[in-house]
C-alpha positions in Angstrom: 89.7 57.5 118.2 91.0 55.7 115.1 87.5 55.0 113.6 87.0 58.6 112.0 86.3 59.4 108.4 89.7 60.8 107.8 91.3 57.2 108.7 89.0 55.8 105.9 90.2 58.6 103.5 93.8 58.4 104.6 93.8 54.4 104.3 91.9 54.7 100.8 94.8 57.3 99.6 97.3 54.9 100.9 95.8 51.7 99.2 95.7 53.6 95.7 99.1 54.7 96.1 100.4 51.5 97.1 98.8 50.3 93.7 100.1 53.0 91.5 103.6 51.7 92.6 103.0 48.5 90.5 101.6 50.0 87.3 102.8 52.0 84.7 102.8 55.9 84.9 103.4 56.2 81.4 103.1 53.8 78.2 104.4 54.7 74.4 103.9 52.4 72.2 106.7 50.9 70.1 107.1 50.5 66.3 107.8 46.9 67.1 104.6 46.4 68.3 105.7 46.6 72.5 105.3 49.1 74.7 107.6 51.3 76.4 106.7 51.8 80.1 107.8 54.1 82.6 107.0 53.6 86.2 107.9 52.8 89.8 108.1 49.3 89.7 105.8 48.4 86.7 106.1 45.0 84.7 104.7 43.8 81.6 105.4 40.7 79.3 105.5 42.7 76.0 107.2 46.0 77.5 110.5 47.3 77.9 110.7 48.7 81.3 112.0 51.7 82.4 112.3 52.6 86.4 112.3 56.2 87.2 114.5 57.4 90.2 112.0 59.9 90.9 108.7 58.1 91.1 109.7 55.6 93.4 110.6 57.4 96.2 107.5 59.4 95.8 105.3 56.6 95.2 106.5 54.9 98.3 106.5 57.7 100.8 102.9 59.0 100.2 101.5 55.5 101.4 103.7 55.7 104.2 103.0 59.0 105.4 99.2 58.8 104.8 99.2 55.5 107.2 101.8 57.6 109.6 99.2 59.9 109.7 96.2 57.7 110.3 98.3 56.5 113.4 98.3 60.3 114.8 94.8 60.5 115.8 95.8 61.9 119.4 97.2 64.9 117.5 95.0 66.7 115.1 97.3 69.5 114.2 100.1 67.2 113.6 97.7 65.4 111.6 97.0 68.1 109.5 100.7 69.2 108.8 101.4 65.5 107.9 98.4 65.8 105.5 99.6 69.1 104.2 102.9 67.4 103.6 101.4 64.5 101.7 99.3 67.1 99.4 102.7 68.6 98.3 104.3 64.9 97.8 101.2 63.9 96.0 101.1 67.2 93.6 105.2 66.7 93.3 104.5 63.1 91.8 102.0 64.3 89.6 104.3 67.1 88.3 106.8 64.5 88.0 104.8 62.5 85.8 103.8 65.4 83.7 107.6 66.5 83.1 108.3 63.4 82.5 105.9 62.7 79.5 106.6 65.9 78.2 110.4 66.0 78.5 111.3 62.7 78.1 108.9 60.5 76.0 107.9 63.6 73.6 111.4 62.8 72.2 110.2 59.1 71.3 107.4 59.7 69.3 105.9 62.7 67.4 102.5 62.2 69.2 101.3 64.6 71.7 102.5 64.0 75.5 99.3 63.8 77.1 98.8 60.5 74.7 101.3 58.9 76.5 99.7 59.0 80.0 97.5 56.2 81.0 94.3 55.5 82.9 96.2 54.6 86.0 97.6 58.3 86.0 94.2 58.7 87.9 95.0 57.3 90.9 97.4 60.1 92.2 94.7 62.3 91.3 92.3 60.5 93.4 94.4 59.7 96.2 95.2 64.1 96.4 91.4 64.2 96.6 91.2 61.9 99.3 94.1 63.4 101.0 92.6 66.9 101.1 89.1 65.1 102.3 90.9 63.8 105.2 92.3 67.1 106.0 89.2 68.9 106.1 87.9 66.2 108.3 90.7 66.6 110.5 89.9 70.3 110.7 86.1 70.0 111.1 87.0 67.6 114.3 89.7 70.2 116.0 87.2 72.8 115.2 84.0 70.8 117.0 86.5 69.7 120.0 87.5 74.3 120.2 84.0 74.8 120.4 83.0 72.1 122.7 85.8 73.5 124.9 85.0 76.7 124.6 81.2 75.7 125.7 82.4 73.9 128.5 85.0 76.4 129.9 
């Protein structure tokens, strides 16, 4: 059935990551008064935009895999596999953001790299928590079905 709690967790993760596509992942204040924003498809009036080719595919893949996982509700083991893949994709996205902040933007200013991170960078972390909760709920459903089949048979 599609109305299970893991569907809600996966839908929330997909929405969070869909929002993350349109916000800046990193922001560096420039000397002229503007900002240098790095993101998948971020836009701003006072910013110099930089579209990172690694962030966009990861930001798009995570919600797509989450939505596909929701509709694989008849095959819980496939759902768990897709959740594991999605967890790895989110971890790769978080790692890419941190590497981008450390390597690329560290050269632009003398400030530490973590000062370039924005509050929007918590969205992938929240999505990661939601996907982990969904995977755990799928495992609990699978365990419940196995226990009921064992009692029945």
